[in-house]
C-alpha positions as CSV (number, residue, x, y, z in Angstrom):
1,M,0.0,0.1,0.0
2,P,2.8,2.5,0.6
3,R,3.7,2.4,-3.0
4,L,0.1,2.9,-4.2
5,L,-1.2,5.5,-1.6
6,P,1.8,6.9,0.3
7,G,1.0,9.0,3.3
8,I,-2.6,7.7,4.1
9,L,-3.0,4.9,6.6
10,E,-6.1,2.7,6.9
11,L,-7.3,4.5,9.9
12,S,-6.3,8.1,8.8
13,R,-9.9,8.6,7.8
14,Q,-11.0,12.1,8.9
15,A,-9.7,15.1,6.9
16,R,-10.1,17.6,9.7
17,Y,-7.8,15.6,12.1
18,F,-4.9,16.7,9.9
19,S,-5.7,20.4,10.6
20,F,-6.7,19.6,14.3
21,H,-3.3,18.0,14.9
22,A,-1.3,20.7,13.3
23,Y,-3.1,23.1,15.4
24,L,-2.3,21.2,18.6
25,L,1.5,21.0,17.6
26,D,1.4,24.8,17.0
27,K,-0.3,25.6,20.1
28,Y,2.2,23.4,22.2
29,R,5.0,25.4,20.7
30,E,3.2,28.7,21.4
31,L,2.7,27.8,24.9
32,R,6.4,26.9,25.3
33,L,5.5,23.7,27.2
34,P,8.3,21.1,28.0
35,A,10.1,19.9,24.9
36,D,9.8,16.1,25.7
37,G,7.8,13.4,24.3
38,N,5.9,12.4,27.4
39,S,4.5,16.0,28.0
40,L,3.6,16.5,24.4
41,S,1.8,13.0,24.5
42,T,-0.1,14.0,27.6
43,F,-1.1,17.3,26.0
44,I,-2.2,15.8,22.8
45,K,-4.3,12.9,24.4
46,A,-6.1,15.4,26.7
47,R,-7.1,17.6,23.8
48,E,-8.2,14.6,21.7
49,W,-10.5,13.6,24.7
50,E,-12.0,17.0,24.8
51,Y,-12.4,17.2,21.0
52,G,-14.0,13.8,21.0
53,L,-16.5,14.9,23.6
54,A,-17.4,17.8,21.5
55,V,-17.8,15.8,18.3
56,L,-20.2,13.4,20.3
57,N,-22.2,16.5,21.3
58,C,-22.3,18.0,17.9
59,P,-25.3,20.3,17.4
60,H,-25.5,19.5,13.7
61,G,-26.5,15.9,14.4
62,C,-23.6,14.3,12.5
63,E,-22.5,10.8,13.0
64,Y,-18.7,11.2,12.9
65,G,-16.8,8.9,15.2
66,P,-13.8,10.7,17.0
67,V,-10.7,9.2,18.2
68,G,-11.4,7.2,21.4
69,A,-15.1,7.0,20.6
70,Q,-15.8,3.8,22.5
71,S,-14.7,5.2,25.7
72,L,-16.1,8.6,25.1
73,R,-19.6,7.3,24.2
74,G,-19.6,5.5,27.5
75,I,-19.0,9.0,29.2
76,V,-21.6,10.8,27.2
77,N,-24.2,8.2,27.4
78,N,-23.9,7.4,31.1
79,Q,-22.7,10.5,32.9
80,E,-24.4,13.8,33.3
81,P,-22.3,16.9,32.4
82,P,-20.0,18.5,33.2
83,Y,-17.8,15.8,31.9
84,P,-14.5,14.6,33.4
85,R,-11.1,15.2,31.8
86,G,-9.3,12.2,30.4
87,Q,-7.0,11.0,27.7
88,S,-8.2,9.7,24.2
89,V,-6.3,6.3,24.1
90,E,-3.6,4.7,26.1
91,S,-0.9,4.5,23.5
92,A,1.8,7.2,23.2
93,F,0.5,10.4,21.4
94,G,-3.0,9.0,21.2
95,G,-4.8,9.1,17.9
96,Y,-2.2,11.4,16.6
97,G,0.5,8.8,17.2
98,L,-1.5,5.9,15.8
99,Y,-3.2,7.4,12.7
100,Y,-1.9,10.8,11.8
101,R,1.7,11.3,12.9
102,S,3.3,9.2,10.1
103,P,1.1,10.7,7.5
104,L,1.7,14.3,8.6
105,A,5.5,13.6,8.6
106,E,5.3,12.0,5.0
107,L,3.3,14.9,3.8
108,G,6.1,17.3,4.9
109,I,3.9,19.0,7.5
110,V,5.5,17.6,10.7
111,A,9.2,17.1,11.6
112,R,9.2,14.2,14.0
113,A,11.3,14.0,17.1
114,G,14.9,13.0,16.0
115,T,14.9,15.3,13.0
116,L,18.2,17.3,12.8
117,L,18.0,21.0,13.2
118,G,21.5,21.9,12.2
119,D,23.5,19.3,14.2
120,T,21.1,18.8,16.9
121,P,18.1,16.4,16.8
122,I,14.8,18.0,18.0
123,T,13.1,16.3,21.0
124,V,9.5,16.7,20.1
125,D,7.5,16.8,17.0
126,V,7.0,20.4,15.5
127,L,5.5,21.8,12.4
128,Y,7.9,22.7,9.6
129,G,8.0,26.3,8.9
130,T,6.5,26.1,5.5
131,D,3.3,28.0,4.2
132,R,1.4,24.7,3.9
133,A,2.2,23.6,7.5
134,R,1.5,27.1,8.9
135,R,-1.8,27.4,7.0
136,L,-3.0,24.0,8.1
137,A,-2.7,25.0,11.7
138,S,-3.8,28.5,11.4
139,T,-7.1,27.8,9.7
140,F,-8.2,25.4,12.4
141,R,-7.0,28.1,15.0
142,D,-9.2,30.7,13.2
143,A,-12.2,28.4,13.3
144,V,-12.1,27.9,17.2
145,A,-10.6,31.2,18.3
146,G,-13.7,32.8,19.4
147,T,-15.0,29.7,21.4
148,E,-15.1,29.6,25.1
149,Y,-13.3,26.3,25.1
150,A,-10.2,27.8,23.3
151,T,-10.2,30.9,25.4
152,S,-11.1,29.6,28.8
153,W,-11.2,25.8,29.1
154,M,-8.6,24.1,27.0
155,L,-5.8,24.3,29.5
156,T,-7.9,23.8,32.8
157,T,-8.4,20.4,34.5
158,D,-11.9,21.2,35.8
159,P,-14.8,19.1,34.5
160,I,-16.0,20.6,31.2
161,P,-19.6,21.8,30.8
162,R,-21.7,20.6,27.9
163,D,-22.5,23.9,26.6
164,V,-18.8,24.7,26.1
165,L,-18.4,21.5,24.1
166,V,-21.5,22.3,22.0
167,E,-20.2,25.7,21.1
168,Y,-16.8,24.1,20.2
169,A,-18.3,21.5,18.1
170,R,-20.5,24.0,16.3
171,V,-17.4,25.3,14.5
172,A,-14.8,22.6,15.1
173,C,-16.6,19.3,14.6
174,L,-15.2,16.9,12.0
175,C,-18.5,17.5,10.0
176,Q,-17.8,21.2,9.6
177,L,-14.7,21.1,7.4
178,S,-17.0,21.7,4.3
179,E,-18.2,25.1,5.9
180,R,-14.6,26.2,6.5
181,R,-13.4,26.6,2.8
182,A,-10.0,28.1,3.7
183,E,-9.3,25.2,6.1
184,R,-10.5,22.6,3.7
185,D,-8.2,24.1,1.0
186,A,-5.4,23.8,3.5
187,V,-6.1,20.2,4.2
188,H,-6.3,19.5,0.4
189,D,-2.9,21.3,-0.1
190,A,-1.4,19.3,2.8
191,L,-2.4,16.1,1.2
192,F,-1.8,17.0,-2.5
193,G,0.4,19.9,-2.6
194,E,4.2,20.5,-2.5
195,D,6.4,23.1,-1.0
196,P,8.4,25.4,-3.4
197,D,11.5,24.6,-1.4
198,P,12.1,21.5,0.7
199,P,11.6,22.0,4.5
200,L,14.7,23.4,6.3
201,A,15.2,20.3,8.5
202,P,15.9,17.0,6.8
203,A,13.8,14.0,7.5
204,P,14.6,12.0,10.7
205,A,17.3,9.4,10.6
206,A,15.9,5.9,10.0
207,Q,13.2,5.2,12.5
208,P,10.1,2.8,12.5
209,S,7.2,4.2,10.4
210,D,3.6,3.5,11.3
211,D,3.0,2.7,7.6
212,A,5.7,0.1,7.8
213,A,4.2,-1.5,10.9
214,E,0.8,-1.7,9.2
215,A,2.2,-3.0,6.0
216,G,2.6,-6.5,7.5
217,E,4.4,-8.8,5.2
218,E,5.0,-6.2,2.6
219,D,8.6,-5.1,2.1
220,A,9.0,-2.1,4.5
221,A,11.5,-0.7,1.9
222,D,8.5,0.2,-0.2
223,I,7.9,3.2,1.9
224,A,11.5,4.5,1.5
225,A,11.3,3.8,-2.2
226,V,8.7,6.6,-2.8
227,A,10.6,9.9,-2.8
228,T,8.7,13.0,-1.7
229,G,7.8,14.4,-5.2
230,A,7.0,11.0,-6.6
231,A,4.9,10.3,-3.5
232,V,2.7,13.4,-4.1
233,T,2.2,12.4,-7.7
234,Q,1.3,8.9,-6.8
235,R,-1.1,9.9,-4.1
236,R,-2.8,12.5,-6.5
237,R,-3.2,9.9,-9.3
238,S,-4.5,7.2,-6.9
239,V,-7.1,9.5,-5.5
240,A,-8.1,10.8,-8.9
241,H,-8.5,7.2,-10.2
242,Y,-10.6,6.5,-7.2
243,L,-12.9,9.3,-8.2
244,T,-13.2,7.9,-11.7
245,L,-14.3,4.7,-10.0
246,I,-17.0,6.5,-8.1
247,D,-18.1,8.1,-11.3
248,G,-18.5,4.6,-12.9
249,D,-20.2,3.1,-10.0
250,P,-21.4,5.1,-7.0
251,Q,-21.6,1.9,-4.9
252,V,-17.8,1.9,-4.7
253,V,-17.9,4.3,-1.6
254,D,-20.0,2.1,0.4
255,D,-19.4,-1.5,-0.8
256,E,-16.1,-3.1,-0.5
257,G,-16.9,-5.7,-3.1
258,A,-18.0,-3.1,-5.6
259,Y,-14.7,-1.2,-4.9
260,R,-12.5,-4.3,-5.6
261,E,-14.3,-5.1,-8.8
262,A,-14.2,-1.6,-10.0
263,L,-10.4,-1.7,-9.3
264,W,-10.0,-4.8,-11.5
265,S,-12.4,-3.6,-14.1
266,P,-12.2,0.2,-14.1
267,P,-14.4,2.3,-16.5
268,L,-12.9,2.6,-19.9
269,P,-11.4,4.4,-21.8
270,Y,-8.5,5.6,-19.7
271,R,-8.0,9.3,-19.8
272,S,-4.3,9.2,-20.4
273,A,-1.2,6.9,-20.1
274,D,-0.8,8.2,-16.5
275,H,-4.3,7.0,-15.8
276,E,-3.7,3.5,-17.3
277,R,-0.6,3.2,-15.3
278,V,-2.2,3.9,-12.0
279,A,-5.3,1.8,-12.8
280,G,-2.9,-1.2,-13.6
281,Q,-1.1,-0.6,-10.4
282,W,-4.5,-1.0,-8.4
283,A,-5.6,-3.9,-10.5
284,G,-2.4,-5.7,-9.6
285,L,-3.2,-5.2,-6.0
286,V,-6.7,-6.7,-6.1
287,A,-5.4,-9.6,-8.3
288,K,-2.9,-10.5,-5.5
289,D,-5.8,-10.7,-3.1
290,V,-7.7,-13.0,-5.4
291,W,-4.6,-15.3,-5.5
292,Q,-4.3,-15.0,-1.7
293,D,-8.0,-16.1,-1.2
294,A,-7.7,-18.9,-3.7
295,L,-4.6,-20.2,-2.0
296,C,-6.2,-19.8,1.4
297,S,-9.0,-22.1,0.4
298,I,-6.4,-24.7,-0.5
299,W,-4.5,-24.0,2.6
300,S,-7.5,-24.5,4.9
301,E,-8.6,-27.7,3.3
302,F,-5.1,-29.0,3.4
303,C,-4.9,-28.4,7.2
304,R,-8.2,-29.8,7.9
305,A,-7.4,-33.0,5.9
306,G,-4.0,-33.2,7.6
307,I,-5.4,-33.1,11.1
308,R,-8.1,-35.7,10.3
309,A,-5.4,-38.0,8.9
310,S,-3.3,-37.4,12.0
311,L,-6.1,-38.3,14.4
312,T,-6.4,-41.5,12.5
313,G,-2.7,-42.2,12.8
314,Q,-3.0,-41.5,16.7
315,G,-0.6,-38.6,16.5
316,E,2.4,-40.4,15.1
317,G,2.9,-37.9,12.4
318,L,2.6,-38.5,8.5
319,T,5.0,-39.7,6.0
320,W,5.8,-37.4,3.2
321,E,4.1,-39.5,0.8
322,R,1.0,-39.5,2.9
323,V,1.1,-35.7,2.9
324,R,1.4,-35.8,-0.8
325,S,-1.6,-38.0,-1.2
326,I,-3.7,-35.8,1.0
327,A,-3.1,-32.8,-1.2
328,R,-3.7,-34.9,-4.4
329,E,-7.0,-36.2,-2.9
330,M,-8.6,-32.8,-2.2
331,V,-11.0,-33.0,-5.2
332,G,-14.3,-33.6,-3.3
333,G,-15.3,-29.9,-3.6
334,P,-17.6,-28.3,-3.9
335,P,-17.5,-28.3,-6.8
336,A,-16.2,-31.8,-7.2
337,L,-13.5,-32.6,-9.7
338,T,-11.8,-35.9,-10.6
339,A,-8.1,-36.3,-9.6
340,D,-7.0,-37.7,-12.9
341,L,-8.6,-34.8,-15.0
342,A,-6.0,-33.0,-17.0
343,T,-5.6,-29.5,-15.6
344,A,-5.5,-28.2,-19.2
345,E,-9.0,-29.8,-19.6
346,L,-10.3,-28.1,-16.5
347,V,-8.9,-24.7,-17.9
348,A,-10.8,-25.3,-21.1
349,R,-13.9,-26.2,-19.4
350,V,-13.7,-23.0,-17.4
351,A,-13.0,-20.9,-20.5
352,D,-16.0,-22.5,-22.3
353,G,-18.4,-21.7,-19.5
354,G,-18.6,-25.2,-18.3
355,I,-17.8,-24.7,-14.7
356,S,-19.7,-22.9,-12.0
357,L,-19.2,-22.2,-8.3
358,P,-22.0,-22.8,-5.8
359,G,-23.8,-19.7,-5.0
360,V,-22.6,-17.9,-8.2
361,E,-25.3,-17.5,-10.7
362,L,-22.9,-17.1,-13.8
363,P,-20.4,-19.5,-15.1
364,V,-16.9,-18.8,-13.9
365,Q,-15.8,-17.3,-17.2
366,D,-18.6,-14.7,-17.0
367,A,-18.6,-13.9,-13.3
368,P,-17.0,-10.7,-12.0
369,L,-13.6,-11.5,-10.5
370,E,-14.6,-10.1,-7.2
371,V,-17.7,-12.4,-7.1
372,L,-15.3,-15.3,-7.7
373,R,-13.0,-14.3,-4.9
374,A,-15.8,-14.0,-2.6
375,A,-17.2,-17.3,-3.5
376,T,-14.0,-19.3,-2.7
377,D,-13.8,-17.4,0.5
378,T,-17.2,-18.6,1.4
379,I,-17.0,-22.2,0.0
380,D,-13.4,-22.7,1.5
381,T,-12.5,-25.8,-0.6
382,A,-9.4,-26.6,-2.5
383,T,-11.2,-27.1,-5.8
384,S,-12.9,-23.7,-5.5
385,G,-9.6,-22.1,-4.8
386,L,-8.0,-24.0,-7.7
387,I,-10.7,-23.0,-10.1
388,V,-10.5,-19.3,-9.1
389,F,-6.7,-19.3,-9.4
390,L,-6.8,-20.8,-12.9
391,E,-9.5,-18.2,-13.9
392,L,-7.3,-15.4,-12.5
393,H,-4.4,-16.8,-14.6
394,R,-6.6,-16.8,-17.8
395,R,-7.8,-13.2,-17.2
396,A,-4.3,-11.9,-16.4
397,S,-2.7,-13.6,-19.3
398,G,-1.1,-11.2,-21.7
399,R,-1.4,-8.1,-19.6
400,T,1.7,-5.9,-20.4
401,D,0.5,-2.5,-19.2
402,P,3.2,-0.7,-17.2
403,G,1.2,-0.2,-14.0
404,W,0.2,-4.0,-13.9
405,I,3.8,-5.1,-14.6
406,L,5.0,-2.8,-11.8
407,S,2.4,-3.9,-9.2
408,S,2.3,-7.6,-10.1
409,N,6.0,-7.8,-9.6
410,V,5.9,-6.7,-6.0
411,R,6.7,-9.5,-3.6
412,S,6.1,-10.0,0.1
413,N,8.6,-11.1,2.8
414,W,7.4,-14.7,2.3
415,Q,5.6,-15.2,-0.9
416,P,6.9,-14.5,-4.5
417,S,5.1,-11.8,-6.5
418,L,2.0,-12.5,-8.4
419,A,3.8,-12.2,-11.7
420,T,6.3,-14.9,-10.5
421,V,3.2,-17.1,-9.5
422,L,1.5,-16.8,-12.7
423,E,4.7,-17.5,-14.7
424,A,5.4,-20.6,-12.5
425,L,1.7,-21.7,-13.4
426,N,2.6,-21.3,-17.1
427,T,5.6,-23.7,-16.7
428,H,3.6,-26.1,-14.6
429,L,0.9,-26.3,-17.2
430,S,3.4,-27.1,-20.0
431,E,4.2,-30.3,-18.2
432,A,0.6,-31.6,-18.7
433,P,-0.4,-32.1,-15.0
434,T,-3.6,-33.5,-13.8
435,V,-5.8,-31.8,-11.2
436,A,-4.1,-33.9,-8.5
437,D,-0.7,-32.9,-9.7
438,T,-1.6,-29.3,-9.6
439,L,-3.1,-29.3,-6.2
440,W,0.0,-30.9,-4.8
441,W,2.3,-28.5,-6.8
442,I,0.4,-25.6,-5.1
443,V,0.5,-27.2,-1.6
444,H,4.2,-28.0,-1.9
445,R,5.4,-24.8,-3.4
446,F,3.2,-22.1,-1.8
447,I,2.0,-23.7,1.4
448,V,4.4,-26.2,3.0
449,S,7.7,-24.6,2.6
450,V,6.3,-21.1,3.1
451,H,4.4,-21.9,6.3
452,E,7.3,-23.5,8.1
453,R,9.6,-20.5,7.3
454,I,6.9,-18.1,8.7
455,A,6.2,-20.3,11.8
456,Y,9.9,-20.6,12.7
457,S,10.4,-16.9,12.4
458,K,7.7,-16.4,15.1
459,L,9.2,-18.6,17.7
460,P,9.0,-18.9,20.7
461,E,5.4,-18.3,19.9
462,H,4.0,-21.6,18.6
463,T,1.9,-20.8,15.4
464,F,2.6,-24.0,13.5
465,R,-0.2,-25.8,11.7
466,F,2.2,-28.6,10.6
467,R,5.9,-29.2,10.9
468,W,8.5,-31.6,9.8
469,E,9.7,-33.6,12.9
470,D,11.8,-36.8,13.2
471,G,11.2,-37.7,9.6
472,R,7.4,-37.1,9.9
473,V,4.9,-34.3,9.3
474,R,3.0,-33.4,12.5
475,F,-0.2,-31.4,12.1
476,F,-1.4,-29.1,15.0
477,N,-4.8,-27.9,15.5
478,N,-3.7,-24.4,16.1
479,G,-6.4,-22.7,14.3
480,I,-7.4,-23.4,10.7
481,G,-9.3,-20.1,10.1
482,R,-8.7,-18.1,6.9
483,F,-6.3,-15.3,6.8
484,P,-7.9,-11.9,6.4
485,L,-7.1,-9.7,3.5
486,A,-5.2,-6.7,4.0
487,A,-7.3,-3.5,4.0
488,I,-6.9,-1.7,0.6
489,R,-7.9,1.9,1.7
490,N,-11.6,2.0,0.6
491,E,-12.8,3.6,3.8
492,P,-10.1,6.3,4.1
493,L,-10.4,7.2,0.4
494,S,-14.1,7.4,0.7
495,R,-14.2,9.5,3.8
496,L,-11.3,11.8,2.9
497,T,-12.5,12.5,-0.6
498,A,-16.0,13.2,0.8
499,D,-14.6,15.5,3.6
500,L,-12.5,17.4,1.0
501,G,-15.8,18.1,-1.1
502,L,-14.7,15.9,-4.1
503,W,-18.0,14.1,-4.1
504,D,-21.4,14.3,-2.4
505,R,-24.6,12.5,-1.9
506,D,-27.6,12.9,-4.3
507,N,-30.5,10.8,-3.3
508,N,-28.0,8.5,-1.3
509,D,-25.9,8.0,-4.4
510,A,-22.4,9.3,-4.6
511,V,-21.8,12.0,-7.2
512,L,-18.8,13.8,-8.1
513,T,-18.8,17.6,-7.4
514,D,-17.3,20.0,-9.8
515,R,-14.4,20.2,-7.4
516,G,-13.9,16.4,-7.8
517,R,-14.2,16.6,-11.6
518,A,-11.6,19.5,-11.7
519,F,-9.2,17.3,-9.6
520,I,-9.5,14.4,-12.0
521,A,-9.0,16.7,-15.1
522,E,-6.0,18.4,-13.4
523,T,-4.4,15.1,-12.2
524,L,-5.1,12.8,-15.1
525,P,-5.2,15.1,-18.1
């Protein structure tokens, strides 16, 4: 994800939190409070708590959820005002640290603690002295300057009256960014603009990134690989592409399945070569998820069958040949196949419309790719996974567009890239395998060897589902559930673009605004 949408995390969902947190950092500097991380963390979490209470008392009747909403709703629903003071979330720097610190740093708004100022590292996060950063903070400051909260209550510790929070929310709530055009423009510029000159202080020396932590198995070097200027261009193009998807199918903003299918089959024609490139990148991402879910169906049936066989053998472990036969026999479905059917014949039947999956009205060849992914996720059998994998291979065959090539060649720490997998399947099919051969090939190459490496890397935590011990393969009932797909940013894209006025609701349908259409035209000419 850092390559496709740099600077936006899965939970960086509310546009106004960018200006709110910039304001807090600027306020902390103005007050000359202690320049240490613990003090700044306490300050931010207290202000987030109060802001969250205000959002939950919004007089506009909005349904926005603030940082720390679960705890705060308990306060609002169960206690009479005035409300006690508190801290938003337990982790360091609160919601800022979890969801907005890394993005604000990547956007060039915040210099994190450790950034060199001359030869000396700064000890707390500060705003860069750029027009973009100053404007982001000052526009929120202008919005709240006349409130009783800002003038009299922010720095006290007394319980805070509800009327103070309501007045604060009237101008500062997350829902009110659309009413503050200068502030909305400042947030837009923070996300999509660049400074004429780079910030005076360089980026901090290597330190863990929130994006890297969230990326999971993805190579954390992806983040460092996206230079600042390239990151702005990539972020703009990805968001503009998202807006074209909304224009093609308004359900994209609310329905994860519609979003995934639109990423695979976006509206045509593309507006430009740049548009084709970014569309291909996102298509590669969702294709990888189709492969992951297909593989997961084979994985889960293999684990179930291995445990059953182990119980029959009274826990003595299974020979390698027995493990091989287990994989080759996973043809019962649904849909049922025969072990000795040539895989090439299965491919031909799928291509001719002769194969369907349970619960899917259309033949596999005609069904949307996202419908097939969701179907194997539900059916959870090796044969459904195999069929979806073969259909993905058919649909991806011959793709040479630059974005697809780039995205499909990204590998994870443990699994090869999708391009490598599809090319390996080409080689395998050239050997005239049967369905049984192909199931074993997948299990052996992408499940058995990979799982052991991953599980060993997590020791002393025991996460093995199977392991080679004393010349036998031993299966463990250590949870056989499917592995969830990584989030691919539909909700943050939906919410941020709505907050920025790039689309709006019309009879509950998402419709691009003039502002949104202008952004597309400017970004993908």
